[in-house]
Chimera marker file (.cmm) of the C-alpha trace (Angstrom):
<marker_set name="trace">
<marker id="1" x="-33.957" y="-2.434" z="-217.074" r="1" g="1" b="0" radius="0.5"/>
<marker id="2" x="-34.649" y="-3.912" z="-220.389" r="1" g="1" b="0" radius="0.5"/>
<marker id="3" x="-38.296" y="-5.039" z="-221.557" r="1" g="1" b="0" radius="0.5"/>
<marker id="4" x="-36.525" y="-6.767" z="-224.755" r="1" g="1" b="0" radius="0.5"/>
<marker id="5" x="-35.046" y="-9.261" z="-222.449" r="1" g="1" b="0" radius="0.5"/>
<marker id="6" x="-37.357" y="-12.190" z="-221.283" r="1" g="1" b="0" radius="0.5"/>
<marker id="7" x="-34.889" y="-13.117" z="-218.349" r="1" g="1" b="0" radius="0.5"/>
<marker id="8" x="-32.745" y="-11.169" z="-216.275" r="1" g="1" b="0" radius="0.5"/>
<marker id="9" x="-29.206" y="-11.345" z="-217.431" r="1" g="1" b="0" radius="0.5"/>
<marker id="10" x="-26.040" y="-10.942" z="-215.120" r="1" g="1" b="0" radius="0.5"/>
<marker id="11" x="-22.910" y="-9.150" z="-216.557" r="1" g="1" b="0" radius="0.5"/>
<marker id="12" x="-19.678" y="-8.220" z="-214.823" r="1" g="1" b="0" radius="0.5"/>
<marker id="13" x="-21.308" y="-6.723" z="-211.877" r="1" g="1" b="0" radius="0.5"/>
<marker id="14" x="-22.786" y="-9.747" z="-210.655" r="1" g="1" b="0" radius="0.5"/>
<marker id="15" x="-21.205" y="-12.902" z="-208.865" r="1" g="1" b="0" radius="0.5"/>
<marker id="16" x="-22.339" y="-16.405" z="-209.754" r="1" g="1" b="0" radius="0.5"/>
<marker id="17" x="-23.391" y="-18.061" z="-206.601" r="1" g="1" b="0" radius="0.5"/>
<marker id="18" x="-24.803" y="-21.194" z="-207.671" r="1" g="1" b="0" radius="0.5"/>
<marker id="19" x="-25.579" y="-22.925" z="-210.949" r="1" g="1" b="0" radius="0.5"/>
<marker id="20" x="-29.114" y="-24.166" z="-211.572" r="1" g="1" b="0" radius="0.5"/>
<marker id="21" x="-27.382" y="-27.189" z="-213.518" r="1" g="1" b="0" radius="0.5"/>
<marker id="22" x="-28.384" y="-26.337" z="-216.924" r="1" g="1" b="0" radius="0.5"/>
<marker id="23" x="-27.490" y="-23.649" z="-219.749" r="1" g="1" b="0" radius="0.5"/>
<marker id="24" x="-29.265" y="-22.279" z="-222.653" r="1" g="1" b="0" radius="0.5"/>
<marker id="25" x="-28.796" y="-20.674" z="-225.986" r="1" g="1" b="0" radius="0.5"/>
<marker id="26" x="-29.554" y="-16.866" z="-226.219" r="1" g="1" b="0" radius="0.5"/>
<marker id="27" x="-30.570" y="-15.424" z="-229.471" r="1" g="1" b="0" radius="0.5"/>
<marker id="28" x="-30.302" y="-11.699" z="-230.069" r="1" g="1" b="0" radius="0.5"/>
<marker id="29" x="-33.320" y="-9.861" z="-231.025" r="1" g="1" b="0" radius="0.5"/>
<marker id="30" x="-31.880" y="-8.873" z="-234.469" r="1" g="1" b="0" radius="0.5"/>
<marker id="31" x="-31.395" y="-11.270" z="-237.101" r="1" g="1" b="0" radius="0.5"/>
<marker id="32" x="-27.788" y="-11.961" z="-238.480" r="1" g="1" b="0" radius="0.5"/>
<marker id="33" x="-26.102" y="-12.304" z="-235.037" r="1" g="1" b="0" radius="0.5"/>
<marker id="34" x="-25.191" y="-15.510" z="-233.945" r="1" g="1" b="0" radius="0.5"/>
<marker id="35" x="-26.615" y="-17.149" z="-230.518" r="1" g="1" b="0" radius="0.5"/>
<marker id="36" x="-24.447" y="-17.157" z="-227.463" r="1" g="1" b="0" radius="0.5"/>
<marker id="37" x="-24.559" y="-20.757" z="-226.627" r="1" g="1" b="0" radius="0.5"/>
<marker id="38" x="-24.246" y="-22.609" z="-223.242" r="1" g="1" b="0" radius="0.5"/>
<marker id="39" x="-25.138" y="-19.614" z="-221.077" r="1" g="1" b="0" radius="0.5"/>
<marker id="40" x="-25.361" y="-20.826" z="-217.447" r="1" g="1" b="0" radius="0.5"/>
<marker id="41" x="-28.652" y="-20.365" z="-215.739" r="1" g="1" b="0" radius="0.5"/>
<marker id="42" x="-27.667" y="-19.166" z="-212.054" r="1" g="1" b="0" radius="0.5"/>
<marker id="43" x="-28.324" y="-17.589" z="-208.884" r="1" g="1" b="0" radius="0.5"/>
<marker id="44" x="-26.253" y="-14.565" z="-208.646" r="1" g="1" b="0" radius="0.5"/>
<marker id="45" x="-25.411" y="-11.568" z="-206.418" r="1" g="1" b="0" radius="0.5"/>
<marker id="46" x="-24.476" y="-7.853" z="-206.820" r="1" g="1" b="0" radius="0.5"/>
<marker id="47" x="-23.527" y="-5.151" z="-204.278" r="1" g="1" b="0" radius="0.5"/>
<marker id="48" x="-26.064" y="-2.344" z="-203.882" r="1" g="1" b="0" radius="0.5"/>
<marker id="49" x="-25.497" y="0.969" z="-201.616" r="1" g="1" b="0" radius="0.5"/>
<marker id="50" x="-28.633" y="2.831" z="-201.287" r="1" g="1" b="0" radius="0.5"/>
<marker id="51" x="-29.194" y="6.539" z="-200.905" r="1" g="1" b="0" radius="0.5"/>
<marker id="52" x="-28.527" y="6.472" z="-197.300" r="1" g="1" b="0" radius="0.5"/>
<marker id="53" x="-25.230" y="4.786" z="-197.460" r="1" g="1" b="0" radius="0.5"/>
<marker id="54" x="-26.541" y="1.370" z="-196.428" r="1" g="1" b="0" radius="0.5"/>
<marker id="55" x="-25.115" y="-1.657" z="-198.353" r="1" g="1" b="0" radius="0.5"/>
<marker id="56" x="-26.897" y="-5.037" z="-199.071" r="1" g="1" b="0" radius="0.5"/>
<marker id="57" x="-26.624" y="-7.847" z="-201.550" r="1" g="1" b="0" radius="0.5"/>
<marker id="58" x="-29.396" y="-8.201" z="-204.180" r="1" g="1" b="0" radius="0.5"/>
<marker id="59" x="-29.897" y="-11.865" z="-205.091" r="1" g="1" b="0" radius="0.5"/>
<marker id="60" x="-31.086" y="-12.771" z="-208.335" r="1" g="1" b="0" radius="0.5"/>
<marker id="61" x="-32.381" y="-16.394" z="-209.104" r="1" g="1" b="0" radius="0.5"/>
<marker id="62" x="-32.800" y="-17.920" z="-212.440" r="1" g="1" b="0" radius="0.5"/>
<marker id="63" x="-30.524" y="-15.249" z="-214.184" r="1" g="1" b="0" radius="0.5"/>
<marker id="64" x="-28.557" y="-15.838" z="-217.329" r="1" g="1" b="0" radius="0.5"/>
<marker id="65" x="-24.882" y="-15.555" z="-216.241" r="1" g="1" b="0" radius="0.5"/>
<marker id="66" x="-22.793" y="-13.858" z="-218.766" r="1" g="1" b="0" radius="0.5"/>
<marker id="67" x="-20.254" y="-12.448" z="-216.140" r="1" g="1" b="0" radius="0.5"/>
<marker id="68" x="-17.296" y="-10.441" z="-217.391" r="1" g="1" b="0" radius="0.5"/>
<marker id="69" x="-18.262" y="-10.988" z="-221.010" r="1" g="1" b="0" radius="0.5"/>
<marker id="70" x="-21.057" y="-8.527" z="-220.670" r="1" g="1" b="0" radius="0.5"/>
<marker id="71" x="-20.419" y="-4.874" z="-219.710" r="1" g="1" b="0" radius="0.5"/>
<marker id="72" x="-23.854" y="-4.233" z="-218.510" r="1" g="1" b="0" radius="0.5"/>
<marker id="73" x="-26.601" y="-6.499" z="-216.792" r="1" g="1" b="0" radius="0.5"/>
<marker id="74" x="-30.068" y="-6.376" z="-218.130" r="1" g="1" b="0" radius="0.5"/>
<marker id="75" x="-33.004" y="-7.073" z="-215.871" r="1" g="1" b="0" radius="0.5"/>
<marker id="76" x="-36.589" y="-8.020" z="-216.808" r="1" g="1" b="0" radius="0.5"/>
<marker id="77" x="-39.248" y="-5.979" z="-215.089" r="1" g="1" b="0" radius="0.5"/>
<marker id="78" x="-41.940" y="-8.906" z="-215.346" r="1" g="1" b="0" radius="0.5"/>
<marker id="79" x="-39.388" y="-11.507" z="-213.748" r="1" g="1" b="0" radius="0.5"/>
<marker id="80" x="-39.033" y="-8.941" z="-210.760" r="1" g="1" b="0" radius="0.5"/>
<marker id="81" x="-42.901" y="-8.350" z="-210.573" r="1" g="1" b="0" radius="0.5"/>
<marker id="82" x="-43.509" y="-12.099" z="-210.661" r="1" g="1" b="0" radius="0.5"/>
<marker id="83" x="-41.777" y="-12.606" z="-207.506" r="1" g="1" b="0" radius="0.5"/>
<marker id="84" x="-43.681" y="-9.745" z="-205.846" r="1" g="1" b="0" radius="0.5"/>
<marker id="85" x="-41.303" y="-6.841" z="-206.443" r="1" g="1" b="0" radius="0.5"/>
<marker id="86" x="-42.772" y="-3.447" z="-207.747" r="1" g="1" b="0" radius="0.5"/>
<marker id="87" x="-40.865" y="-1.827" z="-210.576" r="1" g="1" b="0" radius="0.5"/>
<marker id="88" x="-41.778" y="1.959" z="-211.090" r="1" g="1" b="0" radius="0.5"/>
<marker id="89" x="-40.180" y="3.066" z="-214.224" r="1" g="1" b="0" radius="0.5"/>
<marker id="90" x="-42.536" y="5.573" z="-215.289" r="1" g="1" b="0" radius="0.5"/>
<marker id="91" x="-40.713" y="9.005" z="-214.631" r="1" g="1" b="0" radius="0.5"/>
<marker id="92" x="-43.761" y="11.041" z="-215.623" r="1" g="1" b="0" radius="0.5"/>
<marker id="93" x="-45.553" y="9.653" z="-212.330" r="1" g="1" b="0" radius="0.5"/>
<marker id="94" x="-45.136" y="11.396" z="-209.277" r="1" g="1" b="0" radius="0.5"/>
<marker id="95" x="-47.012" y="9.400" z="-206.778" r="1" g="1" b="0" radius="0.5"/>
<marker id="96" x="-44.095" y="7.206" z="-205.953" r="1" g="1" b="0" radius="0.5"/>
<marker id="97" x="-40.357" y="6.776" z="-206.229" r="1" g="1" b="0" radius="0.5"/>
<marker id="98" x="-38.880" y="5.469" z="-209.447" r="1" g="1" b="0" radius="0.5"/>
<marker id="99" x="-36.940" y="2.324" z="-208.906" r="1" g="1" b="0" radius="0.5"/>
<marker id="100" x="-37.363" y="-1.194" z="-207.642" r="1" g="1" b="0" radius="0.5"/>
<marker id="101" x="-39.364" y="-1.687" z="-204.462" r="1" g="1" b="0" radius="0.5"/>
<marker id="102" x="-38.447" y="-4.904" z="-202.673" r="1" g="1" b="0" radius="0.5"/>
<marker id="103" x="-38.959" y="-5.950" z="-199.105" r="1" g="1" b="0" radius="0.5"/>
<marker id="104" x="-39.622" y="-2.275" z="-197.990" r="1" g="1" b="0" radius="0.5"/>
<marker id="105" x="-36.385" y="-1.155" z="-199.802" r="1" g="1" b="0" radius="0.5"/>
<marker id="106" x="-36.055" y="1.092" z="-202.780" r="1" g="1" b="0" radius="0.5"/>
<marker id="107" x="-33.412" y="0.744" z="-205.310" r="1" g="1" b="0" radius="0.5"/>
<marker id="108" x="-33.507" y="3.991" z="-206.996" r="1" g="1" b="0" radius="0.5"/>
<marker id="109" x="-33.208" y="4.371" z="-210.628" r="1" g="1" b="0" radius="0.5"/>
<marker id="110" x="-31.192" y="6.749" z="-212.617" r="1" g="1" b="0" radius="0.5"/>
<marker id="111" x="-32.370" y="8.125" z="-215.741" r="1" g="1" b="0" radius="0.5"/>
<marker id="112" x="-30.388" y="8.964" z="-218.810" r="1" g="1" b="0" radius="0.5"/>
<marker id="113" x="-32.604" y="9.890" z="-221.785" r="1" g="1" b="0" radius="0.5"/>
<marker id="114" x="-34.751" y="6.628" z="-222.132" r="1" g="1" b="0" radius="0.5"/>
<marker id="115" x="-32.197" y="4.554" z="-220.477" r="1" g="1" b="0" radius="0.5"/>
<marker id="116" x="-32.954" y="3.335" z="-216.906" r="1" g="1" b="0" radius="0.5"/>
<marker id="117" x="-30.358" y="1.819" z="-214.603" r="1" g="1" b="0" radius="0.5"/>
<marker id="118" x="-28.999" y="1.673" z="-210.932" r="1" g="1" b="0" radius="0.5"/>
<marker id="119" x="-25.475" y="1.347" z="-209.822" r="1" g="1" b="0" radius="0.5"/>
<marker id="120" x="-24.204" y="-1.858" z="-208.416" r="1" g="1" b="0" radius="0.5"/>
<marker id="121" x="-20.933" y="-3.546" z="-207.995" r="1" g="1" b="0" radius="0.5"/>
<marker id="122" x="-19.195" y="-7.035" z="-207.924" r="1" g="1" b="0" radius="0.5"/>
<marker id="123" x="-19.478" y="-8.205" z="-204.302" r="1" g="1" b="0" radius="0.5"/>
<marker id="124" x="-16.539" y="-9.773" z="-202.178" r="1" g="1" b="0" radius="0.5"/>
<marker id="125" x="-17.095" y="-13.130" z="-200.464" r="1" g="1" b="0" radius="0.5"/>
<marker id="126" x="-17.013" y="-11.196" z="-197.221" r="1" g="1" b="0" radius="0.5"/>
<marker id="127" x="-19.687" y="-8.776" z="-198.269" r="1" g="1" b="0" radius="0.5"/>
<marker id="128" x="-21.968" y="-11.753" z="-199.447" r="1" g="1" b="0" radius="0.5"/>
<marker id="129" x="-21.263" y="-13.255" z="-195.960" r="1" g="1" b="0" radius="0.5"/>
<marker id="130" x="-21.741" y="-10.185" z="-193.880" r="1" g="1" b="0" radius="0.5"/>
<marker id="131" x="-24.279" y="-7.854" z="-195.476" r="1" g="1" b="0" radius="0.5"/>
<marker id="132" x="-28.298" y="-8.415" z="-195.571" r="1" g="1" b="0" radius="0.5"/>
<marker id="133" x="-29.558" y="-10.075" z="-198.540" r="1" g="1" b="0" radius="0.5"/>
<marker id="134" x="-32.592" y="-8.859" z="-200.723" r="1" g="1" b="0" radius="0.5"/>
<marker id="135" x="-34.124" y="-11.477" z="-203.017" r="1" g="1" b="0" radius="0.5"/>
<marker id="136" x="-35.124" y="-10.002" z="-206.459" r="1" g="1" b="0" radius="0.5"/>
<marker id="137" x="-36.521" y="-12.933" z="-208.321" r="1" g="1" b="0" radius="0.5"/>
<marker id="138" x="-37.805" y="-16.393" z="-207.488" r="1" g="1" b="0" radius="0.5"/>
<marker id="139" x="-35.907" y="-19.618" z="-207.040" r="1" g="1" b="0" radius="0.5"/>
<marker id="140" x="-38.662" y="-21.276" z="-209.054" r="1" g="1" b="0" radius="0.5"/>
<marker id="141" x="-37.979" y="-22.161" z="-212.653" r="1" g="1" b="0" radius="0.5"/>
<marker id="142" x="-38.590" y="-18.926" z="-214.636" r="1" g="1" b="0" radius="0.5"/>
<marker id="143" x="-41.070" y="-19.490" z="-217.606" r="1" g="1" b="0" radius="0.5"/>
<marker id="144" x="-41.717" y="-16.280" z="-219.130" r="1" g="1" b="0" radius="0.5"/>
<marker id="145" x="-43.951" y="-17.446" z="-221.932" r="1" g="1" b="0" radius="0.5"/>
<marker id="146" x="-46.357" y="-18.878" z="-219.247" r="1" g="1" b="0" radius="0.5"/>
<marker id="147" x="-46.712" y="-15.465" z="-217.053" r="1" g="1" b="0" radius="0.5"/>
<marker id="148" x="-50.184" y="-14.081" z="-217.359" r="1" g="1" b="0" radius="0.5"/>
<link id1="1" id2="2" r="1" g="1" b="0" radius="0.2"/>
<link id1="2" id2="3" r="1" g="1" b="0" radius="0.2"/>
<link id1="3" id2="4" r="1" g="1" b="0" radius="0.2"/>
<link id1="4" id2="5" r="1" g="1" b="0" radius="0.2"/>
<link id1="5" id2="6" r="1" g="1" b="0" radius="0.2"/>
<link id1="6" id2="7" r="1" g="1" b="0" radius="0.2"/>
<link id1="7" id2="8" r="1" g="1" b="0" radius="0.2"/>
<link id1="8" id2="9" r="1" g="1" b="0" radius="0.2"/>
<link id1="9" id2="10" r="1" g="1" b="0" radius="0.2"/>
<link id1="10" id2="11" r="1" g="1" b="0" radius="0.2"/>
<link id1="11" id2="12" r="1" g="1" b="0" radius="0.2"/>
<link id1="12" id2="13" r="1" g="1" b="0" radius="0.2"/>
<link id1="13" id2="14" r="1" g="1" b="0" radius="0.2"/>
<link id1="14" id2="15" r="1" g="1" b="0" radius="0.2"/>
<link id1="15" id2="16" r="1" g="1" b="0" radius="0.2"/>
<link id1="16" id2="17" r="1" g="1" b="0" radius="0.2"/>
<link id1="17" id2="18" r="1" g="1" b="0" radius="0.2"/>
<link id1="18" id2="19" r="1" g="1" b="0" radius="0.2"/>
<link id1="19" id2="20" r="1" g="1" b="0" radius="0.2"/>
<link id1="20" id2="21" r="1" g="1" b="0" radius="0.2"/>
<link id1="21" id2="22" r="1" g="1" b="0" radius="0.2"/>
<link id1="22" id2="23" r="1" g="1" b="0" radius="0.2"/>
<link id1="23" id2="24" r="1" g="1" b="0" radius="0.2"/>
<link id1="24" id2="25" r="1" g="1" b="0" radius="0.2"/>
<link id1="25" id2="26" r="1" g="1" b="0" radius="0.2"/>
<link id1="26" id2="27" r="1" g="1" b="0" radius="0.2"/>
<link id1="27" id2="28" r="1" g="1" b="0" radius="0.2"/>
<link id1="28" id2="29" r="1" g="1" b="0" radius="0.2"/>
<link id1="29" id2="30" r="1" g="1" b="0" radius="0.2"/>
<link id1="30" id2="31" r="1" g="1" b="0" radius="0.2"/>
<link id1="31" id2="32" r="1" g="1" b="0" radius="0.2"/>
<link id1="32" id2="33" r="1" g="1" b="0" radius="0.2"/>
<link id1="33" id2="34" r="1" g="1" b="0" radius="0.2"/>
<link id1="34" id2="35" r="1" g="1" b="0" radius="0.2"/>
<link id1="35" id2="36" r="1" g="1" b="0" radius="0.2"/>
<link id1="36" id2="37" r="1" g="1" b="0" radius="0.2"/>
<link id1="37" id2="38" r="1" g="1" b="0" radius="0.2"/>
<link id1="38" id2="39" r="1" g="1" b="0" radius="0.2"/>
<link id1="39" id2="40" r="1" g="1" b="0" radius="0.2"/>
<link id1="40" id2="41" r="1" g="1" b="0" radius="0.2"/>
<link id1="41" id2="42" r="1" g="1" b="0" radius="0.2"/>
<link id1="42" id2="43" r="1" g="1" b="0" radius="0.2"/>
<link id1="43" id2="44" r="1" g="1" b="0" radius="0.2"/>
<link id1="44" id2="45" r="1" g="1" b="0" radius="0.2"/>
<link id1="45" id2="46" r="1" g="1" b="0" radius="0.2"/>
<link id1="46" id2="47" r="1" g="1" b="0" radius="0.2"/>
<link id1="47" id2="48" r="1" g="1" b="0" radius="0.2"/>
<link id1="48" id2="49" r="1" g="1" b="0" radius="0.2"/>
<link id1="49" id2="50" r="1" g="1" b="0" radius="0.2"/>
<link id1="50" id2="51" r="1" g="1" b="0" radius="0.2"/>
<link id1="51" id2="52" r="1" g="1" b="0" radius="0.2"/>
<link id1="52" id2="53" r="1" g="1" b="0" radius="0.2"/>
<link id1="53" id2="54" r="1" g="1" b="0" radius="0.2"/>
<link id1="54" id2="55" r="1" g="1" b="0" radius="0.2"/>
<link id1="55" id2="56" r="1" g="1" b="0" radius="0.2"/>
<link id1="56" id2="57" r="1" g="1" b="0" radius="0.2"/>
<link id1="57" id2="58" r="1" g="1" b="0" radius="0.2"/>
<link id1="58" id2="59" r="1" g="1" b="0" radius="0.2"/>
<link id1="59" id2="60" r="1" g="1" b="0" radius="0.2"/>
<link id1="60" id2="61" r="1" g="1" b="0" radius="0.2"/>
<link id1="61" id2="62" r="1" g="1" b="0" radius="0.2"/>
<link id1="62" id2="63" r="1" g="1" b="0" radius="0.2"/>
<link id1="63" id2="64" r="1" g="1" b="0" radius="0.2"/>
<link id1="64" id2="65" r="1" g="1" b="0" radius="0.2"/>
<link id1="65" id2="66" r="1" g="1" b="0" radius="0.2"/>
<link id1="66" id2="67" r="1" g="1" b="0" radius="0.2"/>
<link id1="67" id2="68" r="1" g="1" b="0" radius="0.2"/>
<link id1="68" id2="69" r="1" g="1" b="0" radius="0.2"/>
<link id1="69" id2="70" r="1" g="1" b="0" radius="0.2"/>
<link id1="70" id2="71" r="1" g="1" b="0" radius="0.2"/>
<link id1="71" id2="72" r="1" g="1" b="0" radius="0.2"/>
<link id1="72" id2="73" r="1" g="1" b="0" radius="0.2"/>
<link id1="73" id2="74" r="1" g="1" b="0" radius="0.2"/>
<link id1="74" id2="75" r="1" g="1" b="0" radius="0.2"/>
<link id1="75" id2="76" r="1" g="1" b="0" radius="0.2"/>
<link id1="76" id2="77" r="1" g="1" b="0" radius="0.2"/>
<link id1="77" id2="78" r="1" g="1" b="0" radius="0.2"/>
<link id1="78" id2="79" r="1" g="1" b="0" radius="0.2"/>
<link id1="79" id2="80" r="1" g="1" b="0" radius="0.2"/>
<link id1="80" id2="81" r="1" g="1" b="0" radius="0.2"/>
<link id1="81" id2="82" r="1" g="1" b="0" radius="0.2"/>
<link id1="82" id2="83" r="1" g="1" b="0" radius="0.2"/>
<link id1="83" id2="84" r="1" g="1" b="0" radius="0.2"/>
<link id1="84" id2="85" r="1" g="1" b="0" radius="0.2"/>
<link id1="85" id2="86" r="1" g="1" b="0" radius="0.2"/>
<link id1="86" id2="87" r="1" g="1" b="0" radius="0.2"/>
<link id1="87" id2="88" r="1" g="1" b="0" radius="0.2"/>
<link id1="88" id2="89" r="1" g="1" b="0" radius="0.2"/>
<link id1="89" id2="90" r="1" g="1" b="0" radius="0.2"/>
<link id1="90" id2="91" r="1" g="1" b="0" radius="0.2"/>
<link id1="91" id2="92" r="1" g="1" b="0" radius="0.2"/>
<link id1="92" id2="93" r="1" g="1" b="0" radius="0.2"/>
<link id1="93" id2="94" r="1" g="1" b="0" radius="0.2"/>
<link id1="94" id2="95" r="1" g="1" b="0" radius="0.2"/>
<link id1="95" id2="96" r="1" g="1" b="0" radius="0.2"/>
<link id1="96" id2="97" r="1" g="1" b="0" radius="0.2"/>
<link id1="97" id2="98" r="1" g="1" b="0" radius="0.2"/>
<link id1="98" id2="99" r="1" g="1" b="0" radius="0.2"/>
<link id1="99" id2="100" r="1" g="1" b="0" radius="0.2"/>
<link id1="100" id2="101" r="1" g="1" b="0" radius="0.2"/>
<link id1="101" id2="102" r="1" g="1" b="0" radius="0.2"/>
<link id1="102" id2="103" r="1" g="1" b="0" radius="0.2"/>
<link id1="103" id2="104" r="1" g="1" b="0" radius="0.2"/>
<link id1="104" id2="105" r="1" g="1" b="0" radius="0.2"/>
<link id1="105" id2="106" r="1" g="1" b="0" radius="0.2"/>
<link id1="106" id2="107" r="1" g="1" b="0" radius="0.2"/>
<link id1="107" id2="108" r="1" g="1" b="0" radius="0.2"/>
<link id1="108" id2="109" r="1" g="1" b="0" radius="0.2"/>
<link id1="109" id2="110" r="1" g="1" b="0" radius="0.2"/>
<link id1="110" id2="111" r="1" g="1" b="0" radius="0.2"/>
<link id1="111" id2="112" r="1" g="1" b="0" radius="0.2"/>
<link id1="112" id2="113" r="1" g="1" b="0" radius="0.2"/>
<link id1="113" id2="114" r="1" g="1" b="0" radius="0.2"/>
<link id1="114" id2="115" r="1" g="1" b="0" radius="0.2"/>
<link id1="115" id2="116" r="1" g="1" b="0" radius="0.2"/>
<link id1="116" id2="117" r="1" g="1" b="0" radius="0.2"/>
<link id1="117" id2="118" r="1" g="1" b="0" radius="0.2"/>
<link id1="118" id2="119" r="1" g="1" b="0" radius="0.2"/>
<link id1="119" id2="120" r="1" g="1" b="0" radius="0.2"/>
<link id1="120" id2="121" r="1" g="1" b="0" radius="0.2"/>
<link id1="121" id2="122" r="1" g="1" b="0" radius="0.2"/>
<link id1="122" id2="123" r="1" g="1" b="0" radius="0.2"/>
<link id1="123" id2="124" r="1" g="1" b="0" radius="0.2"/>
<link id1="124" id2="125" r="1" g="1" b="0" radius="0.2"/>
<link id1="125" id2="126" r="1" g="1" b="0" radius="0.2"/>
<link id1="126" id2="127" r="1" g="1" b="0" radius="0.2"/>
<link id1="127" id2="128" r="1" g="1" b="0" radius="0.2"/>
<link id1="128" id2="129" r="1" g="1" b="0" radius="0.2"/>
<link id1="129" id2="130" r="1" g="1" b="0" radius="0.2"/>
<link id1="130" id2="131" r="1" g="1" b="0" radius="0.2"/>
<link id1="131" id2="132" r="1" g="1" b="0" radius="0.2"/>
<link id1="132" id2="133" r="1" g="1" b="0" radius="0.2"/>
<link id1="133" id2="134" r="1" g="1" b="0" radius="0.2"/>
<link id1="134" id2="135" r="1" g="1" b="0" radius="0.2"/>
<link id1="135" id2="136" r="1" g="1" b="0" radius="0.2"/>
<link id1="136" id2="137" r="1" g="1" b="0" radius="0.2"/>
<link id1="137" id2="138" r="1" g="1" b="0" radius="0.2"/>
<link id1="138" id2="139" r="1" g="1" b="0" radius="0.2"/>
<link id1="139" id2="140" r="1" g="1" b="0" radius="0.2"/>
<link id1="140" id2="141" r="1" g="1" b="0" radius="0.2"/>
<link id1="141" id2="142" r="1" g="1" b="0" radius="0.2"/>
<link id1="142" id2="143" r="1" g="1" b="0" radius="0.2"/>
<link id1="143" id2="144" r="1" g="1" b="0" radius="0.2"/>
<link id1="144" id2="145" r="1" g="1" b="0" radius="0.2"/>
<link id1="145" id2="146" r="1" g="1" b="0" radius="0.2"/>
<link id1="146" id2="147" r="1" g="1" b="0" radius="0.2"/>
<link id1="147" id2="148" r="1" g="1" b="0" radius="0.2"/>
</marker_set>
């Protein structure tokens, strides 16, 4: 999870499924670093196995696809919430499980200091075909500056 990114970013653990047909330039939050240009906006998939050993495919629409060029993926809580998911990332609360709540499913977070994450893997074509899909973000064009 990364509140500094305004759009979900798919790294090496996500597979590009379909391109949205356009790209964008991504500027780092720190001055002095060059922009990454022509980053595809895409629908992507990653493989999740929950605490009960059940596997499913997590689908993210309107993601910036970096693929193998990015070690870790970054997810924007607001983009997930805008599609109806619930993100509980406050480990001081005890009233509900820490993680992403989607369609009655919990993707539990791991906490390492202030770093919040969950494990996922690059899915095979067969896993994408055979496993249930859970949609994390909307297929509508994501406009983070317009979210209220």
